[in-house]
N, C-alpha and C positions, 0 to 999 in steps of 0.2 A: 554747785559751789557750797562749800561747807561754812565759810565765813565771808560775809559781805563787808566791803570797806565802809559801808554806811551804818553797819550794825555795831552796837557796843559789844566788845569782845567778852565782857563779863556776863553777858546774857546769851551768848551763842550756845547752840546745842552741844558743840564740842567741849566747851568749857564746863558746862553743867554736867555733861557726861563724865568728865574727869573728876569732878567733885563727888559724883555718885560712886565711882570706882574707888576714890580715896576713902569714902565712908565704909565700903566693904572691907578695905584693907585695915582701917582703924578698928573696926569691930571684930576683925579676925574671924569672920563667918562667911559662908558662901550663900547665905540667904538673909534678906532683910524685908521688913514690911514697908509699905508705902509711907507709913507714918514716921518710921525711923529715918527714911530718906528725906522726907519733907522737913523734919526737924533739923537734920544736918545741913540742908540747903538754906534753911532760915538763918542759921548762924553765919552764912556767907552772903546774906542779903538777897537771896533768891527766894522771893515770896509769891510769885505769880505761878499759877498752875500751868500756864502755857510753856514756861521755860522748863518745868519739871517734865511735862509731857514730851517736849522735843528732845530733851536729854535722854529720857528712857527710850524713845523711838529710835534715836540714833544708835544706842547700845543694842537694841533688839535687832535692828536692821543689819548691823555688822556681826551679829551672832555672838555677842559677848554675854548677854543676859537672856533669861527665859522667864516667862510668867507661869506660875502655878499657884492658884489661889490658896491662901491669902498672901503668899510671899513672892519676892523677886529673887531669882537665883542667878549666880554667876555660872556660866557654862564652863566646865572643865574638860576640854577635849584632849 
């Protein structure tokens, strides 16, 4: 289940993942650092690392992003 009825929608992994992708689009880059992503999420009141982790995990599991130190890349297939 991607979103539970008991969970706040604004802290769900799907919503956080959409904010991360929105930041990639706003920056017009295919790579960002974890610090850039955390700063963008902070503007949307996402301040806990758990939400960031689940958002990134969701994107990685679906094959949208990849990790290559020190950056996070959008996969362009």
